[in-house]
C-alpha positions as CSV (number, residue, x, y, z in Angstrom):
1,M,99.0,85.1,88.9
2,L,99.7,84.1,92.2
3,K,98.4,86.7,94.7
4,E,94.5,85.1,93.1
5,E,96.2,82.1,94.0
6,K,96.3,83.9,98.2
7,T,94.1,81.4,100.4
8,K,93.8,83.2,103.5
9,K,93.5,82.0,107.6
10,F,92.0,83.2,110.5
11,T,90.1,83.1,113.3
12,A,86.7,84.2,113.7
13,K,85.3,85.3,117.1
14,D,84.4,82.7,117.7
15,G,87.5,81.2,118.2
16,R,86.6,78.7,114.8
17,T,89.2,79.1,112.5
18,V,88.4,80.1,109.2
19,I,89.9,79.7,105.4
20,I,89.3,82.0,102.2
21,R,90.5,80.9,99.2
22,P,89.8,80.4,95.6
23,V,86.6,78.3,95.1
24,V,87.6,74.7,93.0
25,L,85.3,72.7,90.6
26,E,85.1,70.8,94.1
27,D,83.1,73.4,95.9
28,A,80.2,74.2,93.0
29,A,78.0,71.3,95.9
30,Q,78.2,73.2,98.8
31,I,78.6,76.6,97.4
32,I,74.8,75.7,95.9
33,K,74.4,74.8,99.3
34,A,74.9,77.6,101.1
35,A,73.4,80.0,98.7
36,E,70.2,77.8,99.1
37,S,69.7,78.9,103.1
38,V,70.6,83.0,102.0
39,V,68.6,82.5,99.2
40,R,65.5,81.4,101.6
41,S,65.6,84.0,104.1
42,G,65.1,85.4,101.1
43,V,67.0,89.2,102.3
44,Y,69.6,90.8,101.4
45,I,70.9,89.1,98.7
46,Q,70.3,89.5,94.2
47,K,69.2,86.3,93.1
48,E,66.4,84.2,93.2
49,Q,67.3,81.0,93.7
50,V,70.5,79.0,92.6
51,R,72.5,77.7,90.1
52,T,72.2,74.3,89.3
53,L,75.2,72.0,90.2
54,E,76.6,71.7,86.2
55,E,75.6,75.9,85.7
56,E,77.9,75.9,89.1
57,R,80.3,74.5,87.5
58,E,80.8,76.5,84.3
59,F,80.2,80.0,86.2
60,I,83.4,78.9,87.9
61,K,84.9,77.4,85.0
62,E,84.4,81.3,83.1
63,I,85.4,83.4,86.3
64,K,89.0,81.5,86.1
65,E,88.8,81.8,82.3
66,K,88.5,86.0,82.7
67,D,90.8,86.3,86.1
68,H,87.8,87.4,87.4
69,M,87.9,86.5,91.5
70,Y,85.8,84.1,92.9
71,A,86.5,83.2,96.7
72,A,85.2,79.9,99.2
73,I,84.6,80.8,103.3
74,E,85.2,78.3,104.5
75,L,84.0,77.0,108.4
76,E,85.1,73.8,109.8
77,G,85.9,72.6,106.4
78,E,82.3,74.1,105.1
79,V,81.9,77.0,102.6
80,I,79.7,78.7,104.0
81,G,80.1,82.2,101.6
82,I,81.7,83.6,98.8
83,A,83.0,86.9,98.0
84,R,83.1,87.8,94.5
85,V,84.5,90.4,91.7
86,L,83.3,90.6,88.3
87,R,85.9,92.8,86.1
88,G,85.2,94.6,84.1
89,E,84.2,92.9,80.8
90,L,85.3,96.5,77.7
91,K,88.8,97.6,77.7
92,M,87.6,101.3,78.9
93,K,86.6,99.3,81.5
94,R,88.5,96.4,82.7
95,H,89.7,99.1,85.8
96,T,86.5,98.2,87.6
97,G,85.2,95.4,89.5
98,L,81.9,95.0,91.1
99,F,81.5,93.2,94.6
100,R,79.6,90.7,95.3
101,T,79.4,88.7,98.9
102,W,77.3,86.6,101.2
103,L,77.0,85.0,104.0
104,T,74.9,82.0,105.7
105,S,73.1,83.4,109.5
106,S,75.5,81.2,111.0
107,A,78.4,82.6,109.9
108,Q,77.3,86.5,110.4
109,G,78.7,88.1,113.1
110,L,82.0,86.3,114.1
111,G,84.3,88.8,112.2
112,I,83.7,87.1,108.7
113,G,82.9,89.5,106.2
114,K,85.8,92.7,107.1
115,E,88.4,89.6,106.5
116,A,86.7,88.9,103.9
117,M,86.8,92.3,102.8
118,N,90.4,92.9,103.7
119,Y,91.0,89.9,101.4
120,T,89.8,90.9,98.5
121,L,90.7,94.2,98.2
122,E,94.2,92.9,98.5
123,W,93.0,90.8,95.6
124,C,91.7,93.8,93.4
125,Q,95.0,95.8,94.1
126,A,96.9,92.6,93.0
127,H,95.5,92.7,90.0
128,Q,95.2,97.3,89.2
129,L,91.9,98.2,89.8
130,H,91.5,101.6,90.5
131,K,87.9,101.6,91.3
132,L,85.5,98.9,92.8
133,C,81.8,99.2,92.5
134,L,79.1,97.2,95.2
135,T,75.8,98.4,95.7
136,V,73.7,97.2,99.2
137,F,70.6,97.7,100.6
138,K,69.5,100.8,102.7
139,S,67.8,98.6,105.2
140,N,71.5,96.2,105.9
141,E,72.9,98.0,107.6
142,V,75.5,96.2,109.1
143,A,77.2,95.4,105.3
144,V,76.6,99.4,105.5
145,K,79.1,99.9,108.2
146,L,81.4,98.2,107.0
147,Y,82.0,98.7,104.1
148,E,82.0,102.9,104.9
149,K,84.5,101.5,107.5
150,T,87.1,99.9,104.6
151,G,86.3,103.7,103.0
152,F,83.7,103.0,100.1
153,V,81.6,105.9,99.4
154,I,78.2,106.8,98.7
155,E,77.9,107.0,94.9
156,G,74.5,106.8,94.8
157,V,71.6,105.6,95.9
158,Q,68.0,104.4,93.8
159,K,64.9,105.0,96.0
160,D,63.4,102.9,95.8
161,Q,64.6,99.7,94.0
162,V,63.5,96.6,95.8
163,Y,60.4,95.3,97.9
164,L,61.6,93.3,100.7
165,N,60.0,91.8,103.1
166,G,57.3,94.1,102.4
167,K,58.5,97.5,102.5
168,Y,60.1,99.4,99.2
169,D,64.2,99.9,99.8
170,D,67.0,101.8,98.3
171,E,69.6,100.3,96.8
172,I,72.8,101.9,97.8
173,H,76.3,102.6,94.4
174,M,79.0,102.4,96.5
175,A,82.9,102.5,95.3
176,Y,85.9,102.3,97.1
177,F,88.6,103.7,95.0
178,F,92.4,102.4,95.1
179,E,94.1,105.9,94.2
180,K,92.0,108.7,96.0
181,Y,90.9,111.8,92.7
């Protein structure tokens, strides 16, 4: 539990201060507001509508109860993104986690994604995960490169799995192994 309460503070490429910290109930409204802008863009997020305030608060409570990771990414006092790891629910899968993250468009390209990834990997190691999984759309080349540079490997590709902006796109399944085989 000590590691998951960790807060990370750093300077973005534009000189502004960024904080990555565990989500608290009071973040629910800001998470919804930030998520709305990402969902409206319709690109690179597997969500068509945001949660209600009550649904988000319940989700935050559930995350804490189940020892998952849910981190707020804060820029100048505003939540502009999240990083989340849902651990395997079954005992046979408890060593794995499913990673999801998003940032508002105004926060992209500032080195924040890389720091969120590092924060996540540290959390996973502290919680003794063996494998972290994610999916990313092939057309999201910036994210694919970040994940590969971090050490994720491609486990598979689902061809034409999504339809974005009038085109079919592949969904890439990637994984990071904390202990190399």
